[in-house]
C-alpha positions, 0 to 999 in steps of 0.5 A: 256141206248140206244144211238141214232145215230141222234137227231131225233132218240134220240127224237123218237124210230125209231121202232115205226113209219111206216117208215122202220128202220134199226139195225144201227139206234138204237145202244144198249150196250149188254155187260152183263155177260153170262148166266152161270155167271148170274145163279151162280151170283144169287145163290152167292148173295142169299147164301152170304146173307142167314141170310136175305133171309132164314127168309124171305123164312120161312115167305113166307112158313108160309103165304102160309100155313095160307092164301092159305092152304094145303091139302092131296087130295083124288087123291093123296091118291089114287095114293099112295094106287094104285098098280103102281110101285114106280117110276110111283107113284112118277111121278104121284105125281110130276105132280099132286102136280105140277099142284095144287102147293101143295096148297088147298083152301077151296075157290079157289077164295080166295086162288088165291087172297091170292096167287097173294098178296103173290107173289107181297109181295115176289117180292117187298120185294126181289127187295127192299132188293137187291137194298139196298144190292147193294147200300152197305147199311145194311138192315134187313128183317123188313126194307123190310117188312115195306118199300117195300110195297109202290109200291104195287098198281103200281105193281098190275097195271103192273100185270093186264097189264101182264095178259091182254098180256097173252090173246093170251095164254089163247085163245090158251088153250081154242082153244086146249081144244075145238080141243081135244074134237072135234078131230080137231087135228086128221087131219094132215092139221088141226093139222098144222094150229093149230100149226101155230096158237099156235106159233103165239099166243105164240110169241105175248104174249112172245113179250109183256110179255118180257117188262112187266117183266122188268116193274115189276122191273122198277115200284118199283123205287120211284115215277115211275108210272105204265104206265111210267114204262111200256114205260121205260121198252119197250124202255129198251128192244128194241133190247134186247128182244131175249137176254132176252128171252134166259135168261128166257129160261135158267131160266126155264130150271134151275128151271125144273132141280132143281125141278126134282133133289130135288123133286123126291127124296123127293117124293120117301121118302114120298112114303116110309113114307106113308107105315106107318099108322101114316104118311098117313095123313101128307101132307109132299110132299105138304109142300115141294112143297110150299117151292120149289115154294117159293124158285123159286119165290125168286130166279127168283126175284133176277135173273131178278133184276140182269139182270135189273141192268146189262141193266142199266150198273151197276155191269158189270163183 
């Protein structure tokens, strides 16, 4: 944890008053391993315990298919039957299925609710299993499913707080849609103003969300309530936000690379398979996207939890 240079600093954060604060007033340890080590360490812990996480992945995929649903949309069929080349078709299918997550929903509201619940289940079970693994305990998937749901309501409260902190980004999306429709961005000066506005909104949400993501981990600790978890995460992130954001950017780039490398060949295979009538109605690529989405959630949970342990001083390289 943070070390203050004086008793006054120990009682009160120097960055939450109107008085000017200095970097020297709040010394933070930052000896966590590098980004590349972080990426491969996450893969290592997942592959080392594949007998535990593979059944969980299968369960998550089944839950998504049953409760959220999949569909072979008409727009996807139009792309497949169009006169475009193979690579343009693959690119359009990749973007289309990515924006819909390969999921359907006869009722979009119900699909969204179930999607959020499944995401929280993935997060809580992963944190529980990883905590038991690092503690040296033998754990089964059944233990995680039965015992990890205790902080579900607390995690949902933190999730709602994170949504509120995303309001600047939501406003940016609304403003961008209005600007496109009114051709506001065609004037260079107005486009510059919008760019400044967009950067400000992203910075505000990014600053707030950086601590909320850590609060997602902190709130899973036994007996810790949502608001204390948010305060604890904020204190823990003080002086470390930029380093944490760099880790998040690295995670995003890794996910993008893996999705492109894995999904594009699968899409090309799906396009070849769709040339046969018997395979035209098989939602192969939508199922692949659900699997990749589930893998992304599982990996991201392990990635963030590992960094949380390093910030607390555990498992240093």
